[in-house]
Phi, psi and omega in degrees: 000139182233150171297154177284163184293339179294312184279327183290342179283347184289172179272009178271121175298121178288134175296347175297338178275353180263116183298352181267003184301309181303308181296335177290316177303317180290323176299328181303316180257355190288140181231144175257130182277127186235004177175177182304118181057024184232130185227155182232133179296157176242355184206130175225141182242128174248114182294143180306123184089354174287156180279332182210192180292161185298117183300327181299327186287319179292322174303307179302319177292323179296320178293321176299319177299310181300320181294335178293346181254007181241138180260152174305147008263014180294142181217152190293134177243344173196153183216122182244121186233154171229132172267121185262327182202156179292134178268144184262143175271008181266353181219128180297153176267136179262127177255110177261124183256127176251133179272091183296311182209147176226100183253184181282322184259321189226147164220156191234147179224143171248132184239132181237119185258136187225145168227130186046042179074005182260133177284121174249348188199143169224157180209143167251131186237130175248133180241143183232145166285128186301138177216153180284161178208140175276349185258122180199129174208163171201161171289147180285139176296134174301153177268107183228159177302143180286161186301330176296339179265357184250161182261145181296155182297321180293324178293325178290321177297324181291347180286345177283152182263007180279133178295329180290324176292326177293324175294326179293319176299319180295324177294318177295321183293344181268350181294154182282358179231132176260146185228147175229101186293148180269123185286158179219152174261013178298131177244002181252001177078040180297144181281053182225158183198157180207144177211148167268140180216157176196154177280149182275142180091168185273119178246023183293338180273350188263151183291168181300323182303318181296320176297315178298317183292326177290327175289325173301318177299312188283337184299343184276343180292123170071358185288300183295323180299342171303333183289342181267345194298325178300334184269355173041055183298331182266004174276140184308321185272001187285143179275353183261145176223134182283135172251324178202144169211106185228132178296134169259313179214170182208128182231142178226135170241125179260124186261316188222153177293158187202168173250122179285347178261014172243154187296137184235135175263120179257110177254119185241153176208159180232110181286336185203140166224121181188163177057040178077002186228153179235137177246135181220142176233154184220155178235138179237125183244147165273178192287344175277354178089014181268133177287100184273335186202152169233152185224159170208149182206138174238148183212155173295121183229104179236146182213172177241132178253116182266358187258188180258351182263113184244024183279163178281131173285136179228141180230156171281137180303148179299337175263113184280167179301323178300314180300319180294319178296325178296335182269347175285000000 
């Protein structure tokens, strides 16, 4: 797979040109077995400016740890996580897996992540034996430009003249997942967002669990920040300034098999931000329009209002009543 000419013409070196890309992807989710149902991370990434390590990496590693205790043909159908404390990148994370239940159709695992003996993260993971169903429906995939017509995130960042942004672009270019934001002409700060994403490198030889874990990693990109879009904090005229944005929990439901190294459309919206918390939900589609996963995330969302207007912002849901009536 090759990048479009738009992104490859930027000054950012693509990790696809780096022969170590595949090993990096493996290190992102790689775990070392250190005891019965206990695993240790071998790589942790702390984004510049973050309080702790990237939450998506902890989610992906927790799912990988749980999957190591489950035999085929079971595969993950849902994952529910809570972030209890910021993780450090100076010490690897230990994942303890507890086999809560083993049934004929479903099995459950509890994952407890620790650093220095302190619990920083917990997750409950459900696995299902695949089964056919005569019941099937889904939301339609939005009509957006294909990824080949869009610019990579690092290329967009490189357009800035800020030296700090150039360093940020270099950091983004080394991540195991590439993203291409879907542009919008919205000037009102609607609480919606969309990006194309895919894993860098060829994952065709890896099992479905690895694809799920990589998507779990990527599902943390841009999700909770959707809850901030109505406040347009980075616009010069905005009266709002961000003081804290930290993930509290994260949920993923896997609906259908997919390839994490093929383009997936991540559509996000935020129905509510209030009481110091923001909520965002997401839908992930493959290029054939199949809804392969859904997500939800809540986080601490605190800001400063320097203006005089303290009213609640309200928006109409993205599906209008007319559209709803047409489908009934």
